[in-house]
TORDOZA-815086 format. One record per residue: residue in one letter; x, z, y of N, C-alpha, C in turn. Coordinates in steps of 0.02 Angstrom, whole numbers, plus 32768, in hexadecimal, padded with zeros to 4 digits. Atoms other than C-alpha are relative to their C-alpha. Example, Ala and Ser with C-alpha at 12.3 -4.5 7.8 and 13.67 -1.06 7.14 Angstrom:
// residues 2
A802D80007FC5826781867F1F802D8000803C;S7FD67FFD7FC582AC81657FCB7FD980258037;
***
This chain:
// residues 440
M80087FD180386B6238F396157FEE7FDA7FC0;D8011801E80406B6338C0955D7FBE801D7FE5;Y80397FDD801E6ADF3941952D7FE280328031;D801E7FC87FDC6A6439BC9574801880437FE1;L7FEF7FC380236A983A3B94F0802E7FF17FC5;I7FD68002803B6B263A5094747FFB80447FDE;I80037FC380286B113AD093E980397FFE7FCE;I7FC77FFC802E6BA93B0893867FED802F7FC7;G80137FD9803B6B7C3B4292D67FB97FEE7FEA;A8041801880196AED3B0492687FE0802F7FCE;G80237FCF80296AB33BA692187FB9800B8019;P80467FF57FEC6A053BF292307FF7800B804B;A80057FFF7FB66A2C3C0E92E980087FBA801B;G7FF080427FE56A793B64930A7FCD7FCB7FF2;Y802E803880106A043AF192AC7FBA800D801B;V80417FF17FE369673B4D92E57FFF7FF2804B;G7FFB800F7FB969A13B43939A80027FB6800D;A7FFB80487FF769CB3A8B93857FBC7FDE7FF6;I8042801D800C69203A61933D7FD2800E803B;R802A7FEE7FC668C93ABF93CA80147FD7803D;A7FE980277FC669353A66944C7FEB7FB77FF9;G80158045800B691139BD93FD7FB67FF7800B;Q804880047FF6685739E093FC7FEE8000804A;A800D7FFB7FB868613A0994B6801C7FC58027;G7FE7803C7FDF68B5396394DB80478005801A;L7FBB7FFA7FEA696639A394F9802D7FD57FD3;K7FCF8026802769F1392D94C4803380337FE4;T7FDC7FC8801F6A47399F944780317FE97FCB;A7FCE800B80356AE5399C93DE800B80427FDC;L7FF47FC5802A6AFE3A15934E80417FF67FDB;I7FBD8007801D6BB23A309318800880327FC7;E7FF67FD5803B6BD93A75926A803D7FE87FD9;K7FC3801480236C813A7792117FF97FFF7FB4;K80087FFF80496C3D3A9891627FBD7FE27FEC;N80408017801B6B883A8F91297FC78014802E;V803D7FEF7FDB6AE33A8591877FDC80387FDA;G801E7FC5801E6A8B3B2A9168802D803D8005;G7FD17FCA7FF66B283B9091828007802F7FC4;M7FF57FCF80356B553C2A911F7FBF80147FDE;C803E7FE5801B6AA13C66910A7FE37FD37FCA;L8021802E802D6A5E3BCB90B6802D7FEB7FC6;N7FD4801D80326AF83B939056802280337FD1;W7FE07FCF802D6B4E3C3190147FED80488012;G80147FBD7FED6AF33CC590617FB980107FEC;C80457FEA800A6A3A3CED90747FDE7FE07FC4;I80288022803369EE3C699003801F80057FBA;P7FE37FF880436A693C648F707FFE80487FE7;S7FFF7FBA80166A753D228F6E7FBA80177FEC;K80447FEC801369B73D388F6C7FEA7FDD7FC0;A80108023803F69A73CB48EE3801F80247FC5;M7FDE7FDC80366A273D118E797FE380467FF6;L80217FBF800669D33DB78E9F7FC07FFA7FD8;E803E800A8025692E3D728E5F800E7FF37FB6;S7FEC800B804669853D348DC1801180427FDF;A7FEC7FBF801B69CF3DE18DA97FC3802D7FF5;K803D7FD8800769273E368DC67FD67FE87FC5;Y8026801E803768D23DBE8D4D801E80167FBD;Y7FDE7FEC803D69543DE48CC87FF6804B7FF1;S80097FB9800869493E9F8CE37FB880117FED;G80477FF3800D688A3E998CE07FE97FEF7FBA;L80148012804468873E4F8C327FFC803D7FD2;S80037FC2802868A03EFF8BEF7FBA801D7FFF;Q80447FE77FFD67EB3F218C227FCE7FD17FDE;A802D8034801B67A43E888BC87FCD801C7FD0;S802E7FE6803367583EEA8B387FC880298020;E80347FD97FDD66FA3F5B8BB37FC97FD3801B;F8031802F7FE666A43EC08BF77FDE7FD87FC8;G802180218038666D3E8B8B4980267FC67FE2;V7FD88037801A66FB3E118B23802680187FC3;D7FDE7FED803E67333E208A6E80337FCA7FED;G7FD18030801C67C53DCD8A15803F7FF58029;L7FC480087FD768473DDC8AA0803180377FEE;D7FCD7FD0801368E43E308A60803280078039;T7FD57FF77FC5693A3E758AFA8049800D7FED;K7FBB7FF3801669D43E9E8A91802A7FC17FFC;I7FD9803E80086A033DE78A7E7FFE7FD3803E;I800080297FC469DA3DA28B2A803D8011802B;S7FC67FF57FD46A673D8E8BA87FF57FDA8041;F800680217FBF6A7E3D5A8C5C80357FCA8007;N7FD380397FF76ACA3CAE8C7B800B7FF5804A;W7FF180047FB96B1C3CB88D2680027FB88018;E7FF980467FEB6B443BFE8D2D7FBC7FDE8007;K8043801E7FFA6A8E3BCC8D0D7FDB801C803D;G801E7FE27FC56A553C468D92801A7FDF803F;V7FE180207FC76AD03BF88E0D7FE57FB98009;K801A80457FFB6A923B488DE47FB97FFF801D;R80447FFA7FE269DF3B7F8E0C8006800C804B;A7FF67FF27FB96A1B3BC68EB280177FC28025;E7FE7803D7FE06A773B248ED87FC87FCD800B;R8039802E7FF869D83ABE8EBB7FD58014803C;I80277FE77FC7697C3B2C8F3880237FF08042;V7FD9800D7FC46A083B1B8FB77FFD7FB68013;R800280487FF16A0A3A5C8FA77FBD7FEC801E;K804380117FE7694F3A528FC27FF880178049;L80087FE67FBD69563ABF905D802D7FDC8033;T7FD380227FD169EE3A6B90AB7FE77FB98010;K801C80427FF3699E39C090967FC680048030;G80377FF67FD269043A0390ED8017800B8047;V7FE57FF37FBD696B3A439180801C7FC0801D;E7FE3803F7FE869CA399F918E7FCA7FCF8015;Y8038802C7FEE69253940918F7FE280148044;L801E7FE87FC268DF39AD921B802E7FF3803C;L7FD1800E7FCA697D399992837FFD7FB68013;K800380497FF3697638DC92707FBE7FEE8021;K8042800E7FE468BB38D892957FFD8011804A;N80017FEA7FBB68D939359338803B7FE68029;K7FCC80267FDD696938C19369803C802B8014;V7FC47FD77FF569F23945935D803B7FDB7FE0;E7FC48020801B6A9E38F79347802B80357FDE;I7FD67FD180266B01395092BF80487FE58002;I7FBA80137FFC6BBD394B92DD8028802E7FD2;T7FD87FD9802F6C303983925080478008801B;G7FBD7FF47FE76CD139D5928980078046801C;T7FF17FBF7FE36D223A6C92D97FFE7FFB804C;A800980037FB76CEE3A8F938D802D80318024;S7FDD7FD27FD26D563ADA94197FDF7FF78044;I801F80027FBD6D0C3B0894C2803980038033;E7FC680067FD36D873ACF95477FF0800D8048;G80147FF27FBC6D233AF295E37FB580048004;E80497FFD7FF86C743B0A962A7FE37FBB7FF2;G8021803F80106C0C3A8295D9802D7FCE7FDC;T7FD1802E80206CA13A37957D801380197FBA;V7FF07FF080456CB73A3794C080277FC67FE2;V7FD8803380236D3A39DC94597FF780097FB6;V8008800080496D1939AE93A480307FCD7FE2;D7FCE802C80206DB03967934880157FC7802F;N7FE7802E7FCC6DF4391593E77FCA7FD68022;R803780237FDE6D4938D6941E7FE5802E8036;N80187FD87FC76D16391694CB7FB47FF88008;L80487FFF7FF66C60394894E07FF0802C803D;T80167FD67FC76C06398B95797FB6800E7FFA;A80477FEC80026B6139E5958F7FF1802F8039;K80157FD17FCC6AFD3A45960F800280487FE6;N80017FBD801E6AF03AD8959780207FFF7FBB;I7FE17FF880416B4B3B1794FD7FE5803F7FDF;I80147FC580276B0B3B8C9475803380097FC9;I7FD17FEF80366B8C3BE094067FD980257FCA;A80247FE380386B413C06935C802C7FFD7FC2;T7FCD800980346BDD3C1392F1800080377FCB;G800A7FD080356BA93CAC928E803680367FFB;S7FD17FC9800B6C163D349242801D7FFB7FBA;Y7FDE7FFF80416C853D5C91AF801480487FF1;P7FEE7FBA80106CAD3DFD914F804680128019;R7FBE7FE67FEC6D3B3E669194802C800B7FC3;Q7FD37FF180376DD43E8A912D7FF080457FE3;M800D7FC080206DC33F1690B0803280358018;P7FD67FCB7FE26E0C3FBF90E5803B80157FD5;F7FC57FF2802A6E8C3FC1905980167FBE7FE2;K7FE2803E80176EFF3F3E90117FE77FEF7FB9;V8018801880406EB63ED78F8280257FC07FEE;P7FDF803F80136F163E518F217FD17FC48008;E8029803B7FF16ED83DA48F537FDA7FE77FC2;N8021801A803B6EB03D758E9F7FC5802A7FE8;K80397FD580126E323E048E947FC77FFD8032;I803380007FCB6DD23DE48F367FCC7FCA7FF2;L8038802E80076D263D958F227FDB7FFE8043;N802580077FC16CE53D558FCA7FBE7FDD7FF2;L8043801A800C6C2D3D2A8FD77FFC7FB48009;E800180487FF56C563C79901080087FDA7FBE;S7FF6802180406C8D3C4F8F5F7FDE80257FC6;F801C7FD480336C343CDB8F017FCA7FDD7FD6;F8039801D80236B963C798ED6800D7FBA7FE4;S7FED803F80206BF43BDE8E9D802C800C7FC3;M7FD77FEF803A6C563C3B8E167FD87FF37FC0;K8021800E80406C303C0B8D627FF180407FD9;E800D7FC0801F6C3C3CBE8D27801C8038802C;I7FED7FC67FD76C523D6C8D71802280347FD3;P7FDF7FCC80276CCC3DF28D337FD1803B7FF1;Q802B7FCA80166C843E8B8CDC8005803E802C;K7FF77FC27FDA6CCD3F1B8D4080137FF08048;L7FF980177FBB6CBC3F078DFC7FFD803A8032;L80017FD27FC86CDF3F658E9B7FE27FDB803C;V8020801D7FC56C6C3F3F8F2E8014802B803C;V7FE77FDB7FC76CB33F708FD87FD97FEC803E;G802380107FC26C4B3F7D90767FC5802D800E;E803A7FDA7FEB6BA63FB690BE7FC87FD08012;G803780297FE96AFC3F7690F37FDC7FDC7FC8;P802A802080326A803F04909B80267FD67FCD;V7FDA802A802E6B013E8E90508020802A7FC9;A7FE07FD480316B613F1B8FFB7FCC801C7FCF;A80357FE4802B6ABE3F678FB97FE57FCC7FD0;E801D8034802A6A773EC38F7A80307FE87FCA;V7FCF801880306B163E868F27800C80347FC9;S7FF57FCB80316B333F2E8ED37FC880037FCD;Q80387FFA802F6A853F358E8A7FF87FC17FD6;M8006803E80266A813E7E8E57803080007FC5;L7FCE7FFE80356B213E938DF37FEE80347FCB;S80147FCC802F6AE13F348DA57FC67FE87FD4;L803B801780256A3C3EE28D7180127FCF7FC8;I7FEC802F80346A993E5D8D0E8034801D7FD0;G7FD77FDD80316AFF3EDF8CB28048800A8012;K7FBB7FF57FEC6B9F3EEA8D17800C804A8010;D7FEA7FBC7FF06BFF3F8C8D30801580008049;V7FF780067FB86BF43FA68DEC801180438020;T7FF07FC77FD46C4640208E647FFC7FE88048;L800580117FB96C19401B8F1C802A80308029;V7FD97FD87FD16C9740578F9D7FDF7FFA8044;K802080017FBE6C374086903A803680038036;T7FD17FFE7FC86C98406090DA7FE18021803D;A80217FD97FCC6C1C40C491427FE1803D7FDE;E801D7FC3801C6BCA416E912C7FC27FF07FD6;K803D801380236B27411990F680097FBA7FE3;I7FFC8043801D6B10408190877FE97FCC8032;F8019802D7FCC6AAA403091137FF6802A803F;P80037FD27FC76ACF408B91B87FC37FF9802C;A8038800A7FD26A3C403F92177FBE80197FE3;L803E7FEA801F69B9407D919C7FF3804A800C;D80147FBA7FFD6958411F91A9802080267FC5;D7FE17FD7803469A641AD91457FD580017FC0;Y802D8000803A690D41AD90D4800F7FC57FD2;L7FF2803D8027693340FA909D804680017FE3;N7FBC7FFC801A69EE4118908D800380307FC4;N80017FD1803869CD41AF901E7FDF7FE17FC3;Y802080228038695941448FB580317FD07FDD;I7FD0802F801D69DE40BE8F9E803480257FD5;T7FCF7FD980256A5B41428F687FE580177FBD;R801E7FE9803F69E4418A8EE67FF47FC67FD0;R800E803B802969B540DD8EA980407FE77FDE;F7FC08016801C6A6B40AD8E90801780307FC9;E7FEE7FCF80336A8A414E8E317FD87FF47FC0;A802C800B803A69F641268DBF80147FC47FD7;I7FEC803B80266A39407B8D90804B7FFE7FF5;K7FBA7FF680116AEA40BD8D7D80327FD68029;I7FCF801B7FD16B3D406D8E148027803B801C;K7FD67FC97FE66BCE40DF8E3F800E7FF4804A;V7FF480067FB86BE441018EF9803A802D8014;I7FC77FDB7FE56C8941358F477FF2800E8049;E80157FEB7FBD6C6741978FE580357FF58035;G7FDA80067FC26CB3415A9087804B7FF57FF9;T7FB8800D7FFD6D68414990BB802880327FD7;S7FDC7FCD80266D9841E99060800D7FEB7FB8;G7FF9801580456D86418F8FBB80307FC77FF4;F7FD5803A80096DFC40FD8FDC803D800F7FD6;D7FC37FEF80246E9341578F987FF680087FB5;S800E7FF580476E3D41758EF27FF37FBF7FDA;I80108040801F6E1D40BC8ED1803C7FE57FDA;K7FCD801F80296E8440738E437FEC7FB87FF3;L8014804680026E793FB88E5A800C7FE07FBB;D7FF3801A80426EC23F988DAD7FC5800A7FD1;D803A7FF3802A6E1F3FDD8D667FC97FCC8009;Y803580307FF06DBA3F4D8DB180187FB87FF7;E7FF08047800A6DB43E948D877FF57FD6803F;G800E80247FC26D733E608E327FE980308036;V80147FD77FC76D563EA78EE07FD87FD3802F;V802E80297FD86CC13E648F438001801A8048;N7FFB7FED7FB96CD73E6590017FBB7FFB8021;C80407FFC7FDC6C333E9E90528007802A803F;M7FF17FD87FC46C823EE890ED7FD27FEC803A;S802380127FC26C2C3EEF919780217FC3801E;R7FEA80427FED6C403E4E91F4801E7FFD8046;K7FE4800D7FBE6CA13E0992887FED7FBA8015;G801580417FE76C713D7792F680357FCB7FF7;I7FD4803A80046CBB3CCB92DB7FFB7FDA8043;K8002801F7FBE6CE83C89938880237FBD7FFF;P7FDE80407FFC6D0F3BD293A9803F8004802B;V7FC280017FD96DBD3BAC93EB7FF47FDA8041;G800580257FC26DDF3B61949580128029803D;A7FEA7FDF7FC36E0E3B8A95477FCB802D801F;L80367FD87FE46D643BCE95787FF3803D7FD4;K80067FC380276D573C8395417FD180318023;P802F7FCE7FE56CB83CE29570801380467FEA;E7FEF7FBB800F6CC43D9F95707FE780167FBC;T80127FE680436CC23DF894C88008804B7FFD;D7FF77FB980106CB43EA89484800E80027FB5;D7FE8800680456D143EBE93E280057FB67FF1;S7FFB8048800F6CFA3E1393927FC17FDB8014;F8041801D7FF06C4E3DF193DC7FF97FEE804A;Y800E80147FBB6C163D9594797FCF80308020;I802E7FD77FD86BC43DFF94FF7FCD7FD1801F;T8034802B7FE56B1C3DB3952E7FCB80298026;D80357FDF7FDA6A8E3DDA95A67FBE7FFC7FD9;E80407FFE802369D53DE8957E7FE87FBB7FE9;H80118044801569CB3D2A956D80357FE27FD2;F7FC98013802D6A663D2394FD80327FD18020;M7FCC80257FDD6AD13CD39584803E802B8004;T7FC07FDD7FFB6B893D0295838013800A8049;S7FE77FF77FBC6BF23D2D961A800C7FBE8024;V7FF880437FE26C033C7196377FBB7FE08006;K8042801D7FF56B693C2196847FF87FC07FD7;G800F803C80276B193BA09613801C80027FB9;V7FE57FF880446B733BE195777FDE803C7FE0;Y80257FCD80236B083C4494FE8021800F7FBD;A7FE77FED80426B353CA2945E7FC780217FDA;V803A7FE680266AB03CC193D98014800C7FB7;G7FF37FF180466AAB3D0A932A803980327FF8;D7FCD7FCF80126B363D6C92D5803880058034;V7FC580027FD46BB83D3893567FF8802C803E;N80077FD07FC86B6C3DAB93DB7FF980487FE8;G7FFE7FBC801C6B663E4193667FC080288007;R803D7FD97FF76AB23E71938B7FDA800B7FBF;S80237FF980406A703E5692DB80247FD57FCC;I7FE1802780366AAF3E1A92327FCD7FD37FDE;Y8035802280256A083DCC92017FF37FB98019;A800D80467FF069DF3D1291FB7FC17FFA802B;H803E80067FD9692F3D2F9240800C80148049;A7FEE7FEE7FBB697A3D8492D880287FC88021;A7FD880387FE569F63CF592EE7FD37FC78016;S802F80377FEF696A3C7492EC7FD88011803E;A80277FEB7FC669033CD89368802A7FFF803F;Q7FD380027FC669983CEA93DD800C7FB88017;A7FF480477FEE69B93C2E93D57FC37FE38024;L803C80187FDE69053C0994037FFB801C8047;A80027FE17FBE690F3C84949480327FDF802F;A7FCD80207FD669B03C3394D37FEB7FBA8016;V801780437FEF69683B8394CB7FC680048032;N80377FF87FD068CA3BBF9522801980118045;H7FE37FEF7FBF69353C0A95AC801D7FC28021;I7FE6803F7FE6698C3B6395C17FC77FD4801B;L803A80287FEC68DF3B1495D07FD98021803A;G80207FDE7FC868B03B9196587FCD80347FED;I802D7FCC8018684B3C0895EC802880417FFC;T7FD57FC67FF7688C3CB596187FE9803E7FDA;E80147FC6802868373D259597803D801C7FDC;T7FC87FE0802468AD3DA395477FE980127FBA;M800E7FF0804668B93DCD948F8008804A7FF4;E7FFD7FB9801068963E7B944C8032800B7FC7;T7FCC7FFB8033693B3E9693F27FFA803F7FD6;E80087FC3802769093F4593B97FCA7FFA7FCA;R80358009803068793EFF935380117FCC7FCB;V7FE9802D803568DF3E9D92D67FF680247FBD;P80087FE1804268A73EC39223804380047FDB;L7FC57FF7802A69333F0A91B77FE97FFB7FB8;T8018800D804469253ECE9103803980047FCE;I7FD07FFE8038697F3EF1905F7FDA7FE87FC2;Y80238021803769523E858FC98013801D7FBC;T7FF17FDE803E69793F068F447FC080057FD6;D803B7FF5802B69023F3B8EB87FF5804B7FFB;P802E80247FD468933F7D8EFF80207FF08044;E7FE880137FBE68A93F2E8FAA7FF680398031;I80047FCD7FCC68C13F9790467FFC7FDD8043;A8007801F7FBE688B3F6D90F77FF080358034;Q800A7FD17FC968873FC2919F7FF97FD98041;I8003801C7FBC68533F9992517FF1803A8030;G800D7FCD7FCD6853400092F08030803B7FFB;K7FD67FC57FFB689740AE930B800480267FBE;T7FF87FD2803868DC412292867FF180478017;E800A7FB97FEF68BA41DC927E803C801C8025;Q7FC47FE77FE1696E41FC92AE80067FEA8049;Q7FFF80197FBB6963418E93497FCF8026802C;L80347FDD7FDA68C241E1938280138048800D;S7FE97FBB7FF7690A428E9367803680058035;T7FCA80017FCF69A5426393CA7FE57FF58047;E801F800E7FBF6938421F94587FD580398019;G802E7FCA7FEE68CD42BB94567FB87FE98002;T8044801B80016831425394337FD880207FC7;E802C7FE5803367A142A693D87FE67FC87FD3;Y80198032802F6768424B933C7FE380237FC3;K80177FE88041670E4260929780087FC87FCD;V7FF6803080366725420B91EF7FC680067FCF;N803580018033669841D8917A80147FCF7FCA;E7FE78027803966B7419390CD7FC87FF27FCE;F802D800E8038665E4142903B802A7FE17FC8;P7FD68018803766AE41278F8F7FE27FC37FDE;L8018803A802566A340848F307FE580147FBB;S80187FE98041668240E98E937FB4800B8000;A80487FF97FFB65CF40FC8ED57FDF7FBE8016;N801980427FEB65BA40428EFD7FF07FD67FC1;G80168024803B65573FDC8E7F80287FC27FF0;K7FDB803F800C65B43F378E968047800F7FE8;A7FBC7FEE8014665F3F8A8E87800180157FB6;L80047FEA804666283FDA8DE37FF57FC67FD0;T800E8039802C65E23F398D9A803E7FD27FF9;E7FC5802B800266833EDC8DC5803C80227FE0;G7FC97FDC801F66F03F638D79803680138031;H7FCF7FED7FCC67443F8F8E1E7FE6803D8028;P801D7FC67FDD6704403F8E4880318028802A;E7FCE7FD97FDB67A7407C8E9480007FEB8049;G7FFC80107FBA67A540868F517FD28029802C;I80277FD97FD0675440CA8FEE7FFA7FDA8042;M800980197FBB670F409990988005803C802E;R7FF87FCA7FCF67444104912D7FF27FE48045;I800D80137FBB66FB40F391DC8014803A802E;I7FEC7FCF7FCE674E414F926C7FDA7FF08040;S8029800D7FC566DC41639301800880378034;E80007FD07FC766CF41B993AA7FBF80287FFA;P803A7FD780126658424D938F7FC680008032;K80367FFB7FCD65F6424894347FD37FC47FFF;Y8028803D7FFC65BE4192943D80017FD87FBF;G80008021804165EC415A938E80267FBF7FFD;E7FDB803F8003665F40C993BC803180007FC5;V7FD28007803866C0408A932680477FF7801B;L7FBB80027FE8677940AC934680307FE37FCD;G7FD4801A803567C14079929F7FDB7FFE7FBE;V801D800780436795404391EF80387FF87FCE;Q7FCF8004803667F9405991507FDC7FF57FBE;I80228012803E67CC400D90A880327FFB7FC7;I7FDD800B803F680F401A8FF87FCC7FE27FD1;A80308023802D67B53F9C8F8780227FC27FE6;H7FDF803B801C67DE3F078F1A7FFA7FC4802F;N800780367FCF67A13E968FA88003801B8048;A7FFC7FE07FBE67D13F05903D80157FD08036;T7FE7802E7FCD682A3E7690967FC97FD18019;D803A80267FE967843E18909E7FD1802D8027;L802E7FD27FE1671B3EB090CB801580138047;I7FE97FE87FBF67893EDD91607FEA7FD28039;S8017802E7FCB674B3E4391BF7FBF8018801E;E803E7FE47FE566A13E9691D0801080388032;A7FEB7FCB7FD266F63F2C921F801C7FE3803F;S7FE480227FC567533EB692937FC97FE9802E;A803880177FD766AE3E6E92CD7FDE803A8024;Y801E7FC57FE166653F1B92EC802A8017803C;M7FD57FE67FCB66FB3F4F935480077FD0803A;A7FFA80327FCA67013EAC93B67FC980088034;V80387FF77FD166573ED694037FF3804A800D;E80037FB87FF466793F92940D7FC280207FE2;S803A7FE5802365F43FBE938D8007804B7FF5;T80027FB9801165BF407093667FEF80077FB6;V80137FF4804665A240C192BE7FB67FF47FF5;W8047800F800764E840AC92E17FF67FB57FF3;D80038048800D65033FEF92E880137FF07FB8;V7FEA800B8045655F3FF692437FCA80167FCF;A80317FE4802E64DA406191F17FC17FD67FFB;R803F80278002644A3FED9220800B7FB67FF3;T7FF380468012649F3F4991F07FEE7FF77FB7;M8017800A804564443F0B915580347FD97FD8;H7FD18021802E64B53EDC90C47FDB7FEF7FBF;A801E8014803F64853E7F9026801380327FC9;H7FF47FD3803864773EE48F867FFA7FDA7FBF;P7FC57FD47FFD64D83EF48F19803D7FDA801B;T7FC0801A7FE765773ED18F7D802E803A8010;I7FD07FCC7FEE66153F318F9C7FFC8010804A;S80047FF57FB865F83F1A90577FCD80358013;E80307FCA7FF2656A3F99904A802380428012;V7FDC7FC27FEF65F1401F905D8002800A804C;F80037FF97FB765EB3FF991187FC180278014;V803F7FDE7FF16534402D91208004804A7FEC;E7FFD7FBB8019655540C790B7802B802D802C;A7FD47FD97FD565E7410291217FE280088046;G80217FFD7FBF658640D891C07FC780338000;E80367FCF800564EE413C9186801A80477FFB;D7FE07FBE8004655F41CD915A801780168045;A7FE77FEF7FBD65A841C5920A7FC88016802F;V80387FED7FD464FD41D2925C7FD680387FE2;G80227FC6801E64C7425D91E77FC47FF17FD5;T803A8011802B644B41FD917B80177FDC7FC1;P7FE98023803C64A841D490DA7FCA7FFC7FCA;V8033800980346439418E9050801E800A7FBB;H7FE37FFE804364AE417E8FBC803D802E7FFC;K7FC87FD280016526420B8FE27FE580478000;G80197FBD8007650842BC8FAB801E80318032;
***
């Protein structure tokens, strides 16, 4: 055997799994045909969040005078897309160098090329034969084709989107989920004329209806036009738009080769340890279709490597935080009201608005709410939903509560520093146990 483990794909699933394997003493090869860090680090998660922050910063300048800043004429400022992209590129370079350093430190061999799986334990990379006891497929996903024909010269794919020197003024965003929501709002915040074509009934199908309704209202407020579902495709006049951004739901990217584990649609079918139908071959991250999030991909990779090492703990795939980096941010974990209603499970919802939170007011971000869904008899936390400018950070606290099956009493008695936005947990928890302090 050449290796103990071969990992195909160096995104947040592949490189995290490779580092973990190297730390555990496994002789590991990591195969990547493009860039270490994959889509997420190079043209997805990180560049998009960097550009979102630039857009939020630009939009927030309109509030400067309220914070006591005089002399700023918002009529003459403009957004420089190319400078924003250069900032994002600097961040990407720093992070990719860090990942490459960690891979080297943990003695992971990086092989550049296109991999094909030709048999159990056999991988070919550009005519080089490699063998391993185990293989992890971490090749990610790519947006599906749009549901109507678009001229090639108008299509803006995210792989090249954040390397463009400038962006057209009038844009059509096509798709659903967090990417469609984030891209639509980012473009709107920098002054673009944006229309979103939903390819599903809801902008983000996995979110609670409460959050989806909020996104819809928020988009209306900032003048993002939304075309409803498939019924609106016929009304689209592509000549009215200078560019069409593909934010469609994704399909798995499967490596070529003779070995073909079972799939459903474009995704590999895996068991609780993320092993495919072929023993010793695992599939983690987007390519198994269980989650679109990088944090889920990394967790799956760690679980797969641990299984290879003989650690048989399973991962709670239902407790993956869902995050949208809009303004304000939106986050969710656990069950939605709709899921609980369908299951016939009793529940109650307790809320606390950010408009009553001291830190949110001082920072100028009073828009938002904390919602805790709990089981009424024993108080176990079943789900948490947050709208806040830092909701994607706050949701980690909810993740910790749910990991140890905390109750609303646990939430209510957890001391939080004051003033902090995280105090909304205490307030919602106290409301749930019937002892609210700052809620009338």
